[in-house]
C-alpha positions as CSV (number, residue, x, y, z in Angstrom):
1,M,19.6,-22.8,-20.0
2,G,17.9,-19.9,-22.2
3,R,17.7,-19.7,-25.5
4,K,20.3,-18.1,-28.2
5,I,18.7,-15.5,-30.6
6,A,19.1,-16.7,-34.4
7,W,17.5,-14.3,-36.1
8,G,18.7,-15.9,-39.6
9,L,17.2,-18.6,-39.2
10,M,14.2,-17.4,-37.1
11,T,13.5,-15.3,-40.7
12,A,14.1,-17.8,-42.7
13,L,11.2,-20.3,-40.7
14,A,9.3,-17.4,-40.6
15,C,9.4,-16.7,-44.7
16,M,8.2,-20.3,-44.8
17,L,5.6,-20.2,-42.2
18,F,3.9,-17.2,-44.9
19,A,4.3,-19.1,-47.6
20,A,2.6,-22.3,-46.3
21,G,-0.3,-19.9,-45.5
22,C,-0.7,-17.9,-48.6
23,G,-3.1,-20.5,-50.5
24,K,-5.8,-19.8,-47.8
25,E,-8.4,-17.6,-48.7
26,E,-9.8,-17.4,-44.5
27,A,-7.5,-17.2,-42.1
28,D,-8.4,-20.3,-39.2
29,P,-9.7,-17.4,-36.3
30,S,-8.1,-19.6,-33.9
31,R,-5.1,-18.8,-34.8
32,I,-5.2,-14.9,-35.1
33,Y,-2.8,-13.4,-32.8
34,E,-2.4,-9.5,-32.1
35,I,1.1,-8.4,-32.7
36,Y,1.4,-4.9,-31.0
37,Y,4.2,-2.7,-32.5
38,V,5.2,0.7,-30.9
39,G,4.1,3.9,-33.0
40,S,6.4,5.8,-34.5
41,T,6.0,8.7,-32.6
42,E,7.3,6.5,-29.4
43,T,3.5,7.7,-27.5
44,K,1.7,4.5,-28.0
45,V,1.6,0.9,-29.0
46,E,-0.1,-0.2,-32.2
47,V,-2.2,-3.9,-33.0
48,R,-1.9,-5.9,-36.1
49,D,-3.3,-9.3,-36.9
50,Y,-0.9,-12.5,-37.5
51,E,-2.0,-15.9,-38.0
52,M,0.1,-18.3,-36.2
53,Q,1.3,-21.3,-38.3
54,S,3.3,-22.9,-35.5
55,S,1.3,-25.3,-32.1
56,D,4.3,-25.7,-29.8
57,T,4.8,-23.7,-27.0
58,Q,8.4,-23.0,-27.6
59,D,7.5,-22.5,-31.4
60,Q,5.0,-19.8,-31.4
61,I,7.0,-17.8,-29.0
62,Q,9.7,-18.3,-31.6
63,E,7.5,-16.8,-33.7
64,I,6.0,-14.2,-31.9
65,L,9.6,-13.4,-31.1
66,W,10.2,-12.8,-35.3
67,C,7.3,-10.6,-35.7
68,L,8.5,-8.4,-32.7
69,A,11.9,-8.0,-34.4
70,T,11.0,-7.3,-38.1
71,M,10.5,-3.9,-39.3
72,P,6.4,-4.1,-40.1
73,S,5.6,-2.6,-43.6
74,K,3.9,0.0,-42.4
75,L,6.1,2.7,-41.7
76,E,4.2,4.2,-38.8
77,Y,5.3,1.2,-36.6
78,K,8.3,0.2,-34.9
79,A,9.4,-3.1,-34.2
80,P,9.7,-3.7,-29.9
81,L,12.6,-6.1,-30.7
82,G,14.2,-3.5,-33.3
83,M,14.8,-0.5,-31.3
84,G,18.4,-0.1,-30.6
85,F,19.0,-3.0,-28.0
86,Q,19.6,-6.3,-28.9
87,L,17.1,-9.2,-26.9
88,L,20.3,-12.1,-25.9
89,D,18.5,-14.9,-24.5
90,Y,15.0,-16.1,-23.4
91,R,14.0,-18.8,-21.4
92,L,10.3,-20.4,-20.2
93,D,10.4,-21.1,-16.7
94,N,6.6,-22.5,-15.6
95,D,4.2,-19.9,-16.6
96,T,7.0,-17.0,-16.7
97,L,9.2,-15.8,-20.1
98,I,11.8,-14.3,-19.2
99,L,13.6,-12.3,-22.0
100,N,16.8,-11.4,-21.6
101,M,18.2,-8.1,-23.2
102,D,21.4,-6.1,-23.7
103,A,22.6,-3.1,-21.7
104,A,21.3,-1.2,-24.1
105,Y,17.9,-2.0,-23.4
106,K,18.8,0.4,-20.7
107,E,19.3,3.5,-23.0
108,L,15.3,3.7,-23.8
109,S,13.7,6.8,-22.9
110,P,11.3,5.7,-19.8
111,S,8.2,6.5,-21.8
112,T,9.3,4.3,-25.2
113,E,11.1,1.6,-22.5
114,V,7.3,1.4,-21.2
115,L,5.5,1.3,-24.2
116,V,7.9,-1.4,-25.2
117,R,7.5,-3.5,-22.4
118,A,3.7,-3.3,-22.7
119,A,4.1,-4.7,-26.7
120,L,5.9,-7.1,-25.5
121,V,4.0,-8.6,-22.7
122,C,0.4,-8.3,-24.5
123,S,1.9,-9.9,-27.5
124,L,3.7,-12.9,-26.0
125,T,1.2,-13.9,-23.1
126,Q,-1.3,-14.9,-25.7
127,V,0.4,-18.3,-26.1
128,E,-0.6,-20.9,-24.3
129,N,0.8,-21.6,-21.0
130,V,2.9,-18.6,-21.1
131,D,0.9,-16.3,-17.9
132,Y,3.7,-13.5,-17.4
133,V,6.6,-12.1,-19.4
134,E,9.7,-10.7,-17.1
135,I,12.5,-8.6,-18.6
136,T,15.8,-8.7,-17.3
137,V,19.3,-6.5,-18.6
138,D,22.4,-8.7,-19.1
139,G,20.6,-11.4,-16.3
140,N,19.6,-8.5,-13.9
141,P,16.4,-7.5,-12.6
142,L,14.7,-4.7,-14.6
143,Y,14.1,-1.0,-12.5
144,D,12.2,1.2,-14.1
145,N,13.0,4.7,-13.8
146,L,12.1,5.3,-10.7
147,N,13.9,2.9,-9.5
148,N,10.9,0.5,-8.3
149,L,11.3,-3.8,-9.3
150,V,8.9,-4.3,-12.6
151,G,8.9,-7.9,-12.1
152,R,7.1,-10.0,-13.6
153,M,4.4,-8.9,-15.8
154,D,0.8,-9.7,-16.8
155,A,-1.5,-8.3,-20.2
156,T,-3.7,-6.9,-17.5
157,Q,-0.9,-4.5,-16.1
158,F,-1.2,-2.3,-19.5
159,V,-4.9,-2.0,-19.0
160,N,-6.7,-3.5,-22.0
161,N,-10.2,-2.8,-23.0
162,L,-11.5,-6.0,-23.6
163,G,-14.5,-6.9,-26.1
164,S,-14.3,-3.8,-27.8
165,E,-11.9,-2.7,-30.8
166,I,-8.1,-2.0,-30.0
167,S,-6.8,1.1,-31.6
168,S,-3.8,2.1,-30.0
169,Y,-2.1,2.7,-26.7
170,E,-0.9,5.8,-25.1
171,M,1.0,6.9,-22.0
172,A,-0.5,8.5,-19.0
173,D,1.1,9.8,-15.7
174,L,-1.5,8.9,-12.8
175,T,-1.2,10.4,-9.2
176,L,-3.4,7.3,-7.3
177,Y,-4.0,6.9,-3.7
178,F,-3.3,4.5,-1.5
179,A,-3.7,3.7,2.2
180,N,-1.0,4.0,5.1
181,E,0.1,1.0,7.1
182,A,-2.6,2.6,10.2
183,G,-4.9,2.8,7.2
184,D,-6.0,6.6,8.6
185,G,-4.3,8.1,5.8
186,L,-3.3,8.5,2.6
187,I,-0.1,8.1,0.1
188,A,0.0,9.7,-3.1
189,I,2.0,7.2,-5.7
190,N,2.6,7.8,-9.6
191,R,1.9,5.7,-11.8
192,K,2.7,5.4,-15.3
193,K,0.8,3.3,-17.3
194,A,0.0,2.0,-20.9
195,Y,-3.7,2.4,-21.5
196,N,-6.0,1.9,-24.4
197,T,-7.1,5.2,-25.8
198,N,-11.1,3.6,-25.9
199,I,-10.9,3.6,-22.0
200,P,-11.7,7.6,-20.6
201,L,-8.8,8.4,-17.9
202,D,-11.2,8.6,-15.3
203,R,-12.6,5.6,-15.6
204,L,-8.6,4.7,-15.8
205,V,-8.3,6.2,-12.1
206,V,-11.2,4.4,-11.0
207,E,-9.9,0.6,-12.4
208,Q,-6.2,1.2,-10.9
209,L,-7.8,2.0,-7.6
210,L,-9.8,-1.2,-7.9
211,A,-6.6,-3.2,-8.9
212,G,-4.4,-2.1,-6.2
213,P,-1.4,-0.6,-5.3
214,G,0.9,-3.6,-6.9
215,Q,4.0,-5.1,-6.2
216,D,6.3,-2.7,-6.6
217,V,4.8,-0.7,-3.2
218,E,3.7,-4.2,-1.4
219,G,4.1,-3.4,2.3
220,Q,4.4,0.2,1.8
221,V,1.1,1.1,0.5
222,F,-2.3,-0.5,0.5
223,P,-5.8,-0.9,-1.2
224,T,-8.8,1.1,-0.1
225,V,-11.4,0.2,-2.2
226,N,-13.0,-3.8,-2.3
227,P,-11.2,-5.1,-5.2
228,D,-14.7,-6.8,-6.4
229,T,-16.3,-3.6,-6.8
230,K,-17.9,-3.5,-9.9
231,I,-18.2,0.2,-12.0
232,V,-20.9,0.7,-13.5
233,S,-19.8,4.0,-15.4
234,V,-18.0,6.8,-14.7
235,R,-18.4,10.1,-16.8
236,T,-17.3,13.9,-16.0
237,R,-19.5,16.9,-17.1
238,D,-18.7,20.3,-16.1
239,G,-16.0,19.4,-14.2
240,I,-17.8,16.9,-12.0
241,C,-16.9,13.1,-12.3
242,Y,-19.7,10.8,-11.4
243,V,-18.4,7.5,-10.3
244,N,-21.4,5.2,-9.8
245,L,-20.1,1.7,-8.4
246,D,-22.3,-1.4,-7.5
247,A,-23.1,-2.5,-3.9
248,T,-20.0,-4.1,-3.4
249,F,-18.4,-1.3,-2.3
250,L,-20.3,-0.7,0.9
251,N,-18.8,-3.8,2.0
252,Q,-15.3,-2.8,3.1
253,I,-12.9,-5.3,3.5
254,Y,-9.7,-4.0,4.6
255,N,-8.8,-1.9,8.1
256,V,-9.0,1.8,7.0
257,T,-11.4,4.3,7.7
258,A,-14.3,5.5,5.9
259,D,-12.6,8.9,4.7
260,V,-9.4,6.5,3.5
261,T,-11.7,5.3,1.1
262,I,-13.7,8.2,0.0
263,Y,-10.9,10.6,-0.4
264,S,-8.4,7.6,-2.3
265,I,-11.5,7.9,-5.0
266,V,-11.4,11.6,-4.9
267,D,-7.6,12.9,-4.7
268,S,-7.1,10.9,-7.5
269,L,-9.6,11.8,-9.2
270,V,-8.9,15.6,-9.0
271,E,-5.9,14.7,-9.8
272,L,-6.9,15.0,-13.1
273,N,-7.1,18.2,-15.0
274,T,-10.8,18.2,-16.2
275,I,-12.1,17.3,-13.0
276,N,-12.5,19.4,-9.9
277,K,-15.7,17.8,-8.0
278,V,-16.3,14.1,-7.4
279,Q,-19.9,12.7,-6.8
280,I,-19.8,8.5,-5.8
281,S,-23.3,6.4,-6.5
282,I,-24.7,2.9,-5.8
283,N,-25.9,1.9,-8.9
284,G,-27.2,5.4,-9.8
285,D,-28.6,5.7,-6.3
286,T,-27.1,8.6,-4.4
287,T,-29.7,8.2,-0.8
288,E,-27.2,6.0,0.4
289,T,-24.4,6.4,3.6
290,Y,-20.5,5.2,3.0
291,R,-20.2,4.0,6.9
292,E,-22.9,6.2,8.8
293,K,-20.4,9.1,8.0
294,Y,-20.6,10.2,4.3
295,S,-23.7,11.0,2.2
296,F,-23.1,9.9,-1.2
297,S,-25.2,13.1,-1.8
298,T,-22.2,15.1,-1.2
299,V,-20.2,16.3,-4.4
300,F,-16.4,15.8,-2.7
301,E,-13.8,18.0,-3.2
302,R,-10.1,17.4,-2.9
303,N,-8.6,16.8,0.9
304,L,-5.3,16.9,1.3
305,D,-5.4,16.6,5.4
306,I,-5.3,13.0,5.5
307,V,-2.4,12.5,3.1
308,T,1.0,11.6,4.6
309,T,4.2,10.4,2.8
310,L,5.9,7.1,3.0
311,D,8.8,7.0,6.1
């Protein structure tokens, strides 16, 4: 059974919880959670610290939901659950928290809807036993503006730059090239990603290629780069993007041609306005050769000859 939302009761509870914590001089670091809000311009997500008062999983979920529905004191933030739609009910199904919205949720603009998703997922998956969040609308699965099934989500889908201060999230429109089923051609996939502004877009592209195509296009396009590859560095200068990877990149585990692997990186990066060419190195070394075909001393340009389309 899903839990109905009683916001008045939750508000009263939250006020008591805040009052209970007012006498503390210092917050317990283990109780500090990050609550994600939509910026007033609806182009990014903002983060605020919050001291959790509850310890039970269900109580923590309800406490965070209250935060997400309450207008922040700073006017440049918007509460994700206060943007013209209603959360009808929710339930925790094993490790997945299912949030059921009313039909007004579908009236959000595509870019705002992704930001709302990012805020909900990144806030709620901090709760122990909540690994994923899934959004439904009147009990039906959620589809994005490209009619792709959204499904369950975790925080990694919104590209969090762990280990550094998080300032804000913004939307990125990416064109990524993945393999066709035969492994001898590339197919372009358009992606909207909410990403941390601490991450340069060129690095974001490489990270997304390593992460693979995603569930929404499963069985239609296929990965091109060994996912265990580590990024040493990515930097762009004078229109050339220098991609420095570790030696794991040389170990191809997928049935794709050398052309597909190299140009999935090159063509994806050249889609960015600031990049015209790409050079790949292994631990900074450009003397290596990839699969006895491509020298890493080469500065690669876009190659659309092997790009095909979905059937």
